[in-house]
VEXDREN-2710 file (C-alpha; in Angstrom, 1 decimal):
% VEXDREN-2710
k/r/px/py/pz
1/UNK/43.6/-166.8/-19.5
2/UNK/45.0/-164.0/-21.7
3/UNK/42.5/-161.1/-22.0
4/UNK/42.9/-160.4/-25.7
5/UNK/40.0/-157.9/-25.6
6/UNK/42.0/-155.9/-23.0
7/UNK/45.1/-156.0/-25.2
8/UNK/43.2/-154.9/-28.3
9/UNK/41.5/-152.1/-26.4
10/UNK/44.8/-150.8/-25.0
11/UNK/46.8/-150.8/-28.3
12/UNK/47.2/-147.0/-29.0
13/UNK/44.9/-145.8/-31.8
14/UNK/46.5/-142.4/-32.5
15/UNK/49.3/-142.6/-35.1
16/UNK/51.7/-140.3/-33.3
17/UNK/51.1/-141.9/-30.0
18/UNK/51.7/-145.3/-31.5
19/UNK/54.9/-144.1/-33.2
20/UNK/56.2/-142.6/-30.0
21/UNK/55.6/-145.9/-28.1
22/UNK/57.4/-147.8/-30.9
23/UNK/60.3/-145.4/-30.8
24/UNK/60.7/-145.8/-27.1
25/UNK/60.5/-149.6/-27.4
26/UNK/63.0/-149.6/-30.2
27/UNK/65.5/-147.5/-28.2
28/UNK/65.2/-150.1/-25.4
29/UNK/65.8/-152.9/-27.9
30/UNK/68.8/-151.1/-29.4
31/UNK/70.3/-150.7/-25.9
32/UNK/69.6/-154.3/-25.1
33/UNK/71.2/-155.5/-28.3
34/UNK/74.3/-153.4/-27.6
35/UNK/74.9/-154.9/-24.1
36/UNK/73.6/-158.4/-24.8
37/UNK/76.2/-158.6/-27.6
38/UNK/78.9/-158.4/-24.9
39/UNK/77.1/-160.5/-22.2
40/UNK/76.3/-163.4/-24.6
41/UNK/79.9/-163.3/-25.9
42/UNK/81.2/-163.7/-22.4
43/UNK/79.0/-166.6/-21.3
44/UNK/76.1/-164.4/-20.0
45/UNK/78.4/-162.9/-17.3
46/UNK/78.6/-159.1/-17.2
47/UNK/81.4/-159.2/-14.7
48/UNK/83.5/-161.2/-17.2
49/UNK/83.3/-158.4/-19.7
50/UNK/86.5/-156.3/-19.8
51/UNK/86.1/-152.7/-18.7
52/UNK/87.5/-151.5/-22.0
53/UNK/84.7/-153.2/-23.9
54/UNK/82.1/-151.8/-21.6
55/UNK/83.5/-148.3/-22.1
56/UNK/83.5/-148.6/-25.9
57/UNK/79.9/-149.8/-26.0
58/UNK/78.7/-147.0/-23.7
59/UNK/80.6/-144.3/-25.7
60/UNK/79.2/-145.5/-29.0
61/UNK/75.6/-146.1/-27.7
62/UNK/74.2/-142.6/-28.5
63/UNK/75.6/-142.9/-32.1
64/UNK/74.2/-146.4/-32.4
65/UNK/70.7/-145.4/-31.2
66/UNK/70.7/-142.3/-33.5
67/UNK/71.9/-144.2/-36.6
68/UNK/69.6/-147.1/-36.1
69/UNK/66.5/-145.0/-35.6
70/UNK/67.5/-143.0/-38.7
71/UNK/67.6/-146.2/-40.7
72/UNK/64.2/-147.3/-39.2
73/UNK/62.6/-144.0/-40.2
74/UNK/64.1/-144.1/-43.7
75/UNK/62.8/-147.7/-44.2
76/UNK/59.3/-146.6/-43.0
77/UNK/59.3/-148.9/-40.0
78/UNK/56.8/-146.6/-38.3
79/UNK/54.4/-146.3/-41.2
80/UNK/53.6/-150.0/-41.7
81/UNK/50.3/-151.5/-40.6
82/UNK/51.8/-154.2/-38.4
83/UNK/48.5/-155.8/-37.4
84/UNK/48.3/-157.0/-41.1
85/UNK/52.0/-157.9/-41.4
86/UNK/53.2/-160.9/-43.3
87/UNK/56.3/-162.5/-44.8
88/UNK/57.1/-159.4/-46.8
89/UNK/57.1/-157.2/-43.7
90/UNK/59.2/-159.8/-41.8
91/UNK/61.8/-159.8/-44.6
92/UNK/61.8/-156.0/-44.5
93/UNK/62.6/-156.0/-40.8
94/UNK/65.6/-158.3/-41.5
95/UNK/66.9/-156.1/-44.2
96/UNK/66.5/-152.9/-42.1
97/UNK/68.3/-154.4/-39.1
98/UNK/71.0/-155.7/-41.4
99/UNK/71.6/-152.1/-42.7
100/UNK/71.6/-150.8/-39.1
101/UNK/74.1/-153.6/-38.0
102/UNK/76.4/-152.8/-41.0
103/UNK/76.3/-149.1/-40.1
104/UNK/77.1/-149.9/-36.5
105/UNK/80.1/-152.1/-37.5
106/UNK/81.3/-149.5/-40.0
107/UNK/81.0/-146.7/-37.4
108/UNK/82.9/-148.5/-34.7
109/UNK/85.7/-149.5/-37.1
110/UNK/85.9/-145.9/-38.4
111/UNK/86.3/-144.7/-34.8
112/UNK/88.8/-147.6/-34.1
113/UNK/86.6/-148.9/-31.2
114/UNK/87.7/-152.4/-30.4
115/UNK/85.1/-155.1/-29.6
116/UNK/85.1/-158.9/-30.2
117/UNK/84.1/-159.7/-33.8
118/UNK/81.2/-162.0/-32.7
119/UNK/79.8/-158.9/-30.9
120/UNK/78.4/-157.6/-34.2
121/UNK/76.6/-160.8/-35.1
122/UNK/75.1/-161.3/-31.6
123/UNK/74.0/-157.7/-31.5
124/UNK/72.4/-157.9/-34.9
125/UNK/70.5/-161.1/-33.9
126/UNK/69.2/-159.5/-30.7
127/UNK/68.2/-156.3/-32.6
128/UNK/66.4/-158.3/-35.4
129/UNK/64.6/-160.6/-33.0
130/UNK/63.5/-157.9/-30.7
131/UNK/62.2/-155.6/-33.4
132/UNK/60.5/-158.4/-35.2
133/UNK/59.0/-159.8/-32.0
134/UNK/57.5/-156.5/-31.0
135/UNK/56.0/-155.7/-34.4
136/UNK/54.7/-159.1/-35.2
137/UNK/53.0/-159.2/-31.7
138/UNK/50.6/-156.7/-33.2
139/UNK/49.6/-159.3/-35.8
140/UNK/49.5/-162.1/-33.2
141/UNK/47.3/-160.1/-30.8
142/UNK/45.0/-158.9/-33.6
143/UNK/44.7/-162.4/-35.0
144/UNK/44.0/-164.1/-31.7
145/UNK/41.5/-161.5/-30.7
146/UNK/39.7/-161.5/-34.0
147/UNK/39.6/-165.3/-34.0
148/UNK/38.2/-165.4/-30.5
149/UNK/35.6/-162.7/-31.4
150/UNK/34.7/-164.4/-34.7
151/UNK/34.1/-167.7/-32.9
152/UNK/31.2/-166.0/-31.0
153/UNK/29.7/-163.5/-33.4
154/UNK/30.7/-163.9/-37.0
155/UNK/29.2/-165.6/-40.1
156/UNK/30.6/-168.9/-41.2
157/UNK/32.2/-168.6/-44.7
158/UNK/33.0/-171.1/-47.4
159/UNK/35.5/-169.9/-50.1
160/UNK/35.3/-171.5/-53.5
161/UNK/38.7/-171.3/-55.0
162/UNK/41.8/-172.1/-53.0
163/UNK/44.1/-170.1/-55.2
164/UNK/45.8/-166.7/-54.8
165/UNK/42.5/-164.8/-54.7
166/UNK/41.0/-167.2/-52.1
167/UNK/44.1/-166.9/-49.9
168/UNK/44.1/-163.1/-50.1
169/UNK/40.4/-163.1/-49.1
170/UNK/41.2/-165.5/-46.2
171/UNK/44.1/-163.4/-45.0
172/UNK/42.1/-160.2/-45.1
173/UNK/39.3/-161.8/-43.1
174/UNK/41.8/-163.2/-40.5
175/UNK/43.6/-159.9/-40.0
176/UNK/40.7/-157.5/-40.2
177/UNK/39.5/-155.9/-36.9
178/UNK/36.3/-155.0/-38.6
179/UNK/35.2/-158.4/-40.0
180/UNK/33.7/-160.9/-37.5
181/UNK/33.4/-163.8/-39.9
182/UNK/35.2/-167.1/-39.9
183/UNK/36.3/-169.1/-42.9
184/UNK/35.5/-172.7/-42.2
185/UNK/36.5/-174.4/-45.4
186/UNK/37.7/-174.1/-49.0
187/UNK/36.4/-175.8/-52.1
188/UNK/38.5/-176.3/-55.1
189/UNK/38.4/-178.5/-58.2
190/UNK/42.2/-179.1/-58.2
191/UNK/42.6/-182.7/-57.0
192/UNK/46.2/-181.9/-55.8
193/UNK/44.8/-179.4/-53.3
194/UNK/42.2/-181.6/-51.7
195/UNK/42.8/-182.6/-48.1
196/UNK/45.5/-179.9/-47.6
197/UNK/45.4/-176.9/-45.2
198/UNK/45.6/-173.3/-46.4
199/UNK/46.5/-170.9/-43.5
200/UNK/44.7/-173.2/-41.0
201/UNK/41.6/-173.8/-43.2
202/UNK/40.9/-177.2/-44.7
203/UNK/40.4/-177.6/-48.5
204/UNK/37.6/-180.1/-48.3
205/UNK/36.2/-181.0/-51.7
206/UNK/35.2/-179.9/-55.2
207/UNK/32.3/-177.9/-56.5
208/UNK/29.9/-180.9/-56.5
209/UNK/30.4/-181.2/-52.7
210/UNK/29.4/-177.6/-52.0
211/UNK/25.8/-178.5/-50.8
212/UNK/27.0/-181.2/-48.4
213/UNK/29.9/-179.2/-47.1
214/UNK/27.6/-176.2/-46.5
215/UNK/25.4/-178.4/-44.4
216/UNK/28.4/-180.0/-42.6
217/UNK/30.0/-176.7/-41.7
218/UNK/26.8/-174.8/-41.1
219/UNK/27.9/-172.2/-43.7
220/UNK/26.2/-168.9/-43.8
221/UNK/27.8/-167.3/-46.8
222/UNK/29.8/-168.6/-49.8
223/UNK/32.5/-166.5/-51.5
224/UNK/33.4/-167.4/-55.1
225/UNK/37.0/-166.3/-55.4
226/UNK/37.7/-167.4/-59.0
227/UNK/38.2/-164.2/-61.1
228/UNK/40.1/-166.0/-63.9
229/UNK/37.4/-168.6/-64.3
230/UNK/35.3/-168.5/-67.5
231/UNK/31.8/-167.1/-67.4
232/UNK/30.4/-170.5/-68.0
233/UNK/32.3/-172.0/-65.1
234/UNK/31.2/-169.2/-62.7
235/UNK/27.6/-169.8/-63.9
236/UNK/27.8/-173.5/-63.1
237/UNK/29.2/-172.9/-59.6
238/UNK/26.6/-170.2/-58.9
239/UNK/23.9/-172.6/-59.9
240/UNK/25.3/-175.2/-57.4
241/UNK/25.6/-172.6/-54.6
242/UNK/22.0/-171.6/-55.2
243/UNK/20.8/-175.1/-54.2
244/UNK/22.0/-174.2/-50.6
245/UNK/20.4/-171.7/-48.3
246/UNK/23.7/-169.7/-48.2
247/UNK/24.1/-166.1/-49.3
248/UNK/26.5/-166.0/-52.3
249/UNK/29.0/-163.4/-53.2
250/UNK/31.6/-163.4/-56.0
251/UNK/34.7/-161.6/-57.2
252/UNK/34.3/-159.9/-60.6
253/UNK/36.0/-161.4/-63.6
254/UNK/39.7/-161.0/-64.0
255/UNK/39.3/-158.4/-66.7
256/UNK/37.6/-156.2/-64.1
257/UNK/40.4/-156.7/-61.6
258/UNK/43.4/-156.0/-63.8
259/UNK/44.0/-152.6/-62.2
260/UNK/42.8/-153.4/-58.7
261/UNK/44.1/-155.7/-55.9
262/UNK/41.9/-158.6/-54.8
263/UNK/40.2/-157.8/-51.5
264/UNK/37.0/-158.5/-49.5
265/UNK/35.7/-155.1/-50.7
266/UNK/35.7/-156.3/-54.3
267/UNK/33.3/-159.1/-53.4
268/UNK/29.8/-158.3/-54.6
269/UNK/26.4/-159.9/-54.6
270/UNK/25.8/-162.4/-57.4
271/UNK/24.1/-160.5/-60.2
272/UNK/21.8/-161.8/-63.0
273/UNK/24.6/-161.2/-65.5
274/UNK/26.7/-163.9/-63.8
275/UNK/24.1/-166.4/-64.8
276/UNK/24.3/-165.7/-68.5
277/UNK/27.3/-168.0/-68.8
278/UNK/28.8/-166.0/-71.7
279/UNK/32.2/-164.2/-71.8
280/UNK/31.8/-160.4/-72.0
281/UNK/32.4/-158.8/-75.4
282/UNK/35.9/-157.3/-75.6
283/UNK/36.8/-154.5/-78.0
284/UNK/40.0/-153.1/-79.5
285/UNK/40.2/-149.8/-77.6
286/UNK/43.0/-148.6/-79.9
287/UNK/40.7/-148.9/-82.9
288/UNK/38.0/-147.0/-81.0
289/UNK/40.3/-144.3/-79.8
290/UNK/41.7/-144.0/-83.3
291/UNK/38.4/-143.0/-84.9
292/UNK/36.7/-141.2/-82.0
293/UNK/39.7/-139.1/-80.8
294/UNK/39.6/-135.5/-82.0
295/UNK/36.2/-135.9/-83.6
296/UNK/32.9/-134.2/-83.0
297/UNK/30.4/-136.8/-82.0
298/UNK/26.6/-136.6/-81.9
299/UNK/24.5/-139.1/-79.9
300/UNK/20.8/-138.9/-80.4
301/UNK/18.7/-140.3/-77.6
302/UNK/21.8/-139.6/-75.5
303/UNK/19.9/-139.6/-72.2
304/UNK/18.6/-143.2/-72.6
305/UNK/20.1/-146.4/-71.3
306/UNK/22.2/-147.1/-74.4
307/UNK/22.7/-143.5/-75.4
308/UNK/24.0/-142.4/-72.0
309/UNK/26.5/-145.4/-71.8
310/UNK/27.7/-144.4/-75.3
311/UNK/28.3/-140.9/-74.0
312/UNK/30.2/-142.2/-71.0
313/UNK/32.6/-144.3/-73.1
314/UNK/33.0/-141.7/-75.8
315/UNK/33.9/-139.1/-73.2
316/UNK/36.8/-141.3/-72.1
317/UNK/38.2/-141.5/-75.6
318/UNK/39.2/-137.8/-76.1
319/UNK/36.6/-136.5/-78.6
320/UNK/36.9/-133.0/-79.8
321/UNK/33.3/-132.3/-78.8
322/UNK/30.4/-134.5/-77.6
323/UNK/26.9/-133.3/-78.5
324/UNK/24.1/-135.0/-76.7
325/UNK/20.6/-134.7/-78.2
326/UNK/17.5/-135.9/-76.5
327/UNK/13.8/-135.1/-76.3
328/UNK/13.6/-135.9/-72.5
329/UNK/15.2/-133.1/-70.5
330/UNK/15.5/-135.0/-67.3
331/UNK/17.5/-137.8/-68.9
332/UNK/19.7/-135.3/-70.7
333/UNK/20.2/-133.3/-67.5
334/UNK/21.3/-136.4/-65.6
335/UNK/24.0/-137.5/-68.1
336/UNK/25.1/-133.8/-68.5
337/UNK/25.8/-133.5/-64.7
338/UNK/27.5/-136.9/-64.6
339/UNK/29.9/-136.1/-67.4
340/UNK/30.6/-132.6/-66.1
341/UNK/31.8/-134.2/-62.9
342/UNK/33.7/-137.2/-64.4
343/UNK/35.2/-135.4/-67.4
344/UNK/35.4/-131.6/-66.6
345/UNK/37.8/-131.1/-69.5
346/UNK/35.2/-132.4/-72.1
347/UNK/33.7/-130.0/-74.6
348/UNK/30.1/-131.0/-73.9
349/UNK/27.0/-129.7/-75.6
350/UNK/23.5/-130.9/-74.4
351/UNK/20.6/-130.1/-76.7
352/UNK/16.8/-130.8/-76.3
353/UNK/14.7/-131.6/-79.3
354/UNK/13.1/-134.3/-81.4
355/UNK/14.6/-136.2/-84.3
356/UNK/11.2/-135.9/-85.9
357/UNK/11.7/-132.2/-86.3
358/UNK/13.4/-131.5/-89.7
359/UNK/14.3/-127.9/-88.9
360/UNK/15.7/-128.8/-85.5
361/UNK/17.9/-131.5/-87.0
362/UNK/19.1/-129.2/-89.8
363/UNK/20.0/-126.6/-87.1
364/UNK/22.0/-129.1/-85.0
365/UNK/24.0/-130.5/-88.0
366/UNK/24.7/-127.1/-89.6
367/UNK/25.9/-125.7/-86.2
368/UNK/28.0/-128.5/-84.9
369/UNK/28.9/-130.5/-88.1
370/UNK/29.4/-133.9/-86.4
371/UNK/31.9/-136.3/-87.8
372/UNK/30.2/-139.3/-86.3
373/UNK/26.6/-139.9/-85.4
374/UNK/25.3/-142.6/-83.1
375/UNK/21.5/-142.7/-83.6
376/UNK/20.0/-144.2/-80.4
377/UNK/16.7/-142.2/-80.3
378/UNK/13.7/-144.5/-80.8
379/UNK/10.5/-145.8/-79.3
380/UNK/11.1/-149.4/-78.2
381/UNK/8.3/-150.7/-76.1
382/UNK/6.5/-153.4/-78.1
383/UNK/3.0/-153.3/-76.5
384/UNK/2.8/-149.5/-76.5
385/UNK/3.8/-149.3/-80.1
386/UNK/1.1/-151.8/-81.0
387/UNK/-1.4/-149.4/-79.7
388/UNK/0.2/-146.4/-81.4
389/UNK/1.7/-147.7/-84.6
390/UNK/1.8/-144.3/-86.4
391/UNK/4.0/-142.9/-83.5
392/UNK/6.4/-145.8/-84.0
393/UNK/6.7/-145.0/-87.7
394/UNK/7.0/-141.2/-87.1
395/UNK/9.7/-141.5/-84.5
396/UNK/11.7/-144.5/-85.5
397/UNK/11.5/-144.5/-89.3
398/UNK/11.2/-140.8/-90.0
399/UNK/13.3/-139.7/-87.1
400/UNK/16.1/-141.9/-88.5
401/UNK/15.4/-140.7/-92.1
402/UNK/15.6/-137.0/-91.2
403/UNK/18.7/-137.5/-89.1
404/UNK/20.3/-139.5/-91.8
405/UNK/19.5/-136.9/-94.5
406/UNK/21.0/-134.1/-92.3
407/UNK/24.1/-136.3/-91.8
408/UNK/24.4/-136.7/-95.6
409/UNK/23.9/-133.0/-96.3
410/UNK/26.4/-131.7/-93.7
411/UNK/29.2/-134.2/-94.5
412/UNK/29.1/-136.6/-91.5
413/UNK/31.7/-139.3/-92.0
414/UNK/29.9/-142.2/-90.2
415/UNK/26.4/-142.8/-89.1
416/UNK/25.7/-145.8/-86.8
417/UNK/22.1/-146.9/-86.2
418/UNK/21.1/-148.7/-83.0
419/UNK/18.9/-151.6/-84.2
420/UNK/17.4/-154.7/-82.5
421/UNK/16.9/-158.4/-83.0
422/UNK/13.1/-157.6/-83.2
423/UNK/13.8/-156.3/-86.7
424/UNK/14.3/-159.9/-87.9
425/UNK/11.0/-161.4/-89.2
426/UNK/9.1/-158.9/-87.0
427/UNK/5.7/-159.8/-85.6
428/UNK/5.1/-156.3/-84.1
429/UNK/5.1/-152.8/-85.5
430/UNK/8.1/-151.7/-83.3
431/UNK/10.3/-154.5/-84.9
432/UNK/9.0/-153.7/-88.3
433/UNK/9.8/-150.0/-87.8
434/UNK/13.4/-150.9/-86.9
435/UNK/13.7/-153.1/-90.0
436/UNK/12.5/-150.1/-92.0
437/UNK/15.2/-148.0/-90.2
438/UNK/17.8/-150.6/-91.4
439/UNK/16.5/-150.3/-94.9
440/UNK/16.6/-146.5/-94.8
441/UNK/20.3/-146.7/-93.7
442/UNK/21.1/-149.1/-96.6
443/UNK/19.3/-146.8/-99.0
444/UNK/21.2/-143.7/-97.7
445/UNK/24.5/-145.5/-97.9
446/UNK/24.0/-146.2/-101.6
447/UNK/23.4/-142.6/-102.4
448/UNK/25.8/-140.8/-99.9
449/UNK/29.5/-140.4/-99.2
450/UNK/28.6/-140.9/-95.5
451/UNK/29.2/-144.5/-94.2
452/UNK/25.8/-145.6/-92.9
453/UNK/25.7/-148.9/-90.8
454/UNK/23.4/-150.6/-88.3
455/UNK/24.1/-152.5/-85.2
456/UNK/21.7/-155.2/-84.1
457/UNK/21.6/-156.9/-80.7
458/UNK/19.1/-158.4/-78.3
459/UNK/17.7/-157.4/-75.0
460/UNK/19.8/-155.2/-72.7
461/UNK/19.9/-156.1/-69.0
462/UNK/19.0/-153.2/-66.8
463/UNK/17.9/-150.8/-69.5
464/UNK/14.9/-148.6/-68.9
465/UNK/11.8/-150.6/-69.2
466/UNK/13.5/-153.9/-69.6
467/UNK/12.5/-157.1/-67.8
468/UNK/15.1/-157.0/-65.0
469/UNK/14.1/-153.7/-63.4
470/UNK/10.5/-154.7/-63.7
471/UNK/11.1/-158.1/-61.9
472/UNK/13.1/-156.3/-59.2
473/UNK/10.2/-153.9/-58.5
474/UNK/7.8/-156.8/-58.4
475/UNK/10.0/-158.7/-56.0
476/UNK/10.4/-155.7/-53.7
477/UNK/6.6/-155.4/-53.7
478/UNK/6.3/-159.0/-52.6
479/UNK/5.2/-160.3/-56.0
480/UNK/3.8/-161.7/-58.0
481/UNK/6.5/-161.7/-60.7
482/UNK/4.7/-161.7/-64.1
483/UNK/6.1/-163.7/-67.1
484/UNK/4.2/-163.7/-70.3
485/UNK/4.8/-167.4/-71.2
486/UNK/6.7/-170.3/-69.6
487/UNK/8.6/-171.0/-72.8
488/UNK/9.5/-167.5/-73.9
489/UNK/13.2/-167.0/-74.6
490/UNK/15.4/-164.0/-75.3
491/UNK/19.0/-163.1/-76.1
492/UNK/20.6/-160.9/-73.5
493/UNK/23.6/-158.6/-73.1
494/UNK/24.7/-156.0/-70.7
495/UNK/24.6/-152.3/-71.4
496/UNK/28.5/-152.0/-71.6
497/UNK/28.5/-154.9/-74.0
498/UNK/25.9/-153.3/-76.2
499/UNK/27.9/-150.1/-76.3
500/UNK/31.2/-151.9/-76.9
501/UNK/29.5/-153.5/-80.0
502/UNK/28.3/-150.1/-81.2
503/UNK/31.7/-148.5/-80.8
504/UNK/33.5/-151.4/-82.5
505/UNK/31.0/-151.3/-85.4
506/UNK/31.9/-147.7/-85.9
507/UNK/35.5/-148.7/-86.2
508/UNK/34.8/-151.5/-88.7
509/UNK/32.2/-149.5/-90.8
510/UNK/32.7/-149.3/-94.5
511/UNK/29.1/-148.6/-95.3
512/UNK/25.9/-150.6/-95.6
513/UNK/26.7/-153.2/-93.1
514/UNK/24.4/-154.7/-90.4
515/UNK/26.6/-155.7/-87.5
516/UNK/25.4/-158.6/-85.4
517/UNK/26.7/-159.8/-82.0
518/UNK/27.2/-163.5/-81.3
519/UNK/25.2/-163.5/-78.1
520/UNK/25.6/-167.1/-77.1
521/UNK/22.6/-169.1/-76.0
522/UNK/19.2/-167.5/-75.5
523/UNK/17.8/-167.4/-72.0
524/UNK/14.4/-168.5/-70.8
525/UNK/12.6/-165.5/-69.2
526/UNK/11.1/-167.9/-66.6
527/UNK/14.6/-169.0/-65.6
528/UNK/15.6/-165.4/-65.4
529/UNK/12.7/-164.6/-63.1
530/UNK/13.4/-167.7/-60.8
531/UNK/17.1/-166.8/-60.6
532/UNK/16.4/-163.2/-59.7
533/UNK/14.0/-164.3/-57.0
534/UNK/16.6/-166.6/-55.5
535/UNK/19.3/-164.0/-55.7
536/UNK/17.0/-161.7/-53.8
537/UNK/16.9/-164.2/-51.0
538/UNK/13.5/-165.7/-51.7
539/UNK/12.1/-169.0/-52.9
540/UNK/10.2/-168.9/-56.2
541/UNK/6.5/-170.0/-55.9
542/UNK/6.8/-170.1/-52.1
543/UNK/7.9/-166.6/-51.0
544/UNK/7.3/-164.9/-54.3
545/UNK/4.6/-166.2/-56.7
546/UNK/5.1/-166.2/-60.5
547/UNK/2.1/-165.6/-62.7
548/UNK/1.9/-166.2/-66.5
549/UNK/0.0/-163.4/-68.2
550/UNK/0.0/-164.6/-71.9
551/UNK/1.9/-163.2/-74.8
552/UNK/1.4/-159.5/-75.3
553/UNK/0.2/-158.0/-78.7
554/UNK/3.0/-158.4/-81.2
555/UNK/5.2/-160.5/-78.9
556/UNK/6.7/-163.8/-80.1
557/UNK/8.2/-166.7/-78.1
558/UNK/11.7/-166.2/-79.5
559/UNK/13.8/-163.6/-81.2
560/UNK/16.2/-164.0/-84.1
561/UNK/19.4/-162.1/-84.9
562/UNK/19.5/-162.7/-88.6
563/UNK/17.0/-163.3/-91.4
564/UNK/17.7/-166.5/-93.3
565/UNK/18.8/-164.7/-96.5
566/UNK/21.4/-162.6/-94.8
567/UNK/24.2/-165.0/-93.9
568/UNK/27.2/-164.0/-91.9
569/UNK/30.7/-162.6/-92.5
570/UNK/33.4/-162.5/-89.8
571/UNK/35.2/-159.4/-88.4
572/UNK/38.5/-159.2/-86.5
573/UNK/36.3/-159.5/-83.3
574/UNK/35.1/-163.1/-83.3
575/UNK/31.9/-162.2/-81.4
576/UNK/30.9/-159.5/-84.0
577/UNK/29.6/-160.5/-87.4
578/UNK/28.3/-158.8/-90.5
579/UNK/25.0/-159.7/-92.0
580/UNK/25.0/-159.7/-95.8
581/UNK/22.4/-157.0/-96.7
582/UNK/19.2/-158.2/-98.4
583/UNK/18.7/-156.5/-101.7
584/UNK/15.6/-154.3/-102.3
585/UNK/14.6/-151.6/-104.7
586/UNK/16.0/-148.5/-103.0
587/UNK/14.5/-146.0/-105.4
588/UNK/11.1/-147.5/-104.9
589/UNK/11.6/-147.4/-101.1
590/UNK/12.3/-143.6/-101.3
591/UNK/9.0/-143.1/-103.1
592/UNK/7.1/-145.3/-100.7
593/UNK/8.4/-143.5/-97.8
594/UNK/6.8/-140.3/-99.0
595/UNK/3.4/-142.0/-99.0
596/UNK/4.1/-143.7/-95.6
597/UNK/4.9/-140.3/-94.1
598/UNK/1.5/-138.9/-95.2
599/UNK/-0.3/-141.9/-93.8
600/UNK/1.6/-141.8/-90.4
601/UNK/0.9/-138.1/-90.0
602/UNK/-2.8/-138.6/-90.6
603/UNK/-2.8/-141.2/-87.8
604/UNK/-4.3/-143.9/-90.0
605/UNK/-3.5/-146.9/-87.8
606/UNK/-5.2/-149.5/-89.9
607/UNK/-3.7/-148.4/-93.2
608/UNK/-0.2/-147.9/-91.7
609/UNK/0.1/-151.7/-90.9
610/UNK/-0.8/-152.5/-94.5
611/UNK/1.8/-150.2/-95.9
612/UNK/4.5/-151.5/-93.5
613/UNK/3.7/-155.1/-94.6
614/UNK/4.2/-154.0/-98.2
615/UNK/7.5/-152.3/-97.4
616/UNK/8.8/-155.1/-95.1
617/UNK/7.9/-158.5/-96.6
618/UNK/9.1/-160.4/-93.5
619/UNK/6.7/-158.5/-91.3
620/UNK/4.0/-160.9/-90.1
621/UNK/1.7/-159.2/-87.6
622/UNK/0.0/-161.4/-85.1
623/UNK/-3.8/-161.2/-85.5
END
């Protein structure tokens, strides 16, 4: 029995040692090809070769060796990873040996050395066969050894998708000396592929057969290699895979792989975003670059989840200056250090302060004169704001109002408010405060040359204080995972999607609009909790309990993105719409805000709700 472990252990690891060994072997192959060209030509009899031919080959041999090695070096024959060689590398060997053979023939003819014409063809065939055999033996030994090792120690893998990506993953697993796994079968919905063999692995069935095939082949892990599939298709396949006991990994979507090659390293754990079943929002980067490039940008709340992602994306679009403003110094420090490292050329200013401070905002605007403002500073936690309603009004409403007035006074071109679906028919003070922010923006737009707009979207996956980080912490602690109500639903989007919408809204802004994202179907929070438990490797209600705690103060079962009166208008981005503004008395609002400001600053919690109900007719607080 061949000891492949011995072979693997004795293949030289040092680059220069390996190169020296290959050079020595190649010299032997070149000499062999030179003499076999004559021996084969004369019926494998060295004695039948004429002395004249022998002398010619011996005289030309040093030149032949030198010229051939020079060609090999030029063609990088000693830089290739031969243990992972394939068809491309084999064709490269043929091409390299052809060049060497042509140089040999040309050199001998130039020196008027006479040999049989068939000598050149035979010599080329021996050279090509010898060089290819030696180099591909690396691949054969590595493959045989890894297959033998995987048979003992590795995990058993099913790959969903027998296309280009699946075959690349398979080849990398087969050739890697670091991966112990074995691919036992493919699954593909293409009926023309069923029953065929891909690099020694059977294509056994379609997605519906994943559970039975996983049991049949004792599969440990499932790799979903379908980067070009739609989000909905990936969601459906992940749902099927979750019915097995297998660990599931997936390649990102094709838009994430455009600039990278497919490889095992690109596989990642299935994330909760994969279960949304909605295509990611795409934006026109040229439009964004067109209005951000060369401008001074101010981001309030720039250290928060949305604000910091805004800063990251803006930093990559060549602004003249980026000013980050936040009341929380730790958050501001973190994004400052990140941007200094990723964009050292950026003119970055990081300021600490509150949007509630009129003089501070005046100072910031008079000093830096921002062209564009993204206003992300806000209190957002519904239950906390129910207990401190005056703080919600002070920070959200009057923080927005003071920032907007400073933008108007100092000639800001565009002002983009970050709003929420909780502003629609609000049942809590936080949502009502954000609706008031939208009204302030519309009021300011009517009286200012600055273009004031709002961007409204639903819950953001992974943001500070959102449900996903909370669930993860509860799962890590062994449970229970707490859900307020079994029927509660929410719209969800990722942080990059939210920021893409905000940036695109800035490009579309003409003034007074409320931009709304088509977020697809709402998601049940209970489903989200169960999926996250399963993705963490546990069984809901068995390993990790789920408890229902009841709706919190001000919380409703479902959120809306538009009020009935608003309607929708399309934009060039089909996933972004404009809500037609609801008319209201803007002059009266300005007067009422003065009274509201006095009440909020006197912390009259009971009275503040009454005033907000008067200002926001759609506000229906839960009693």
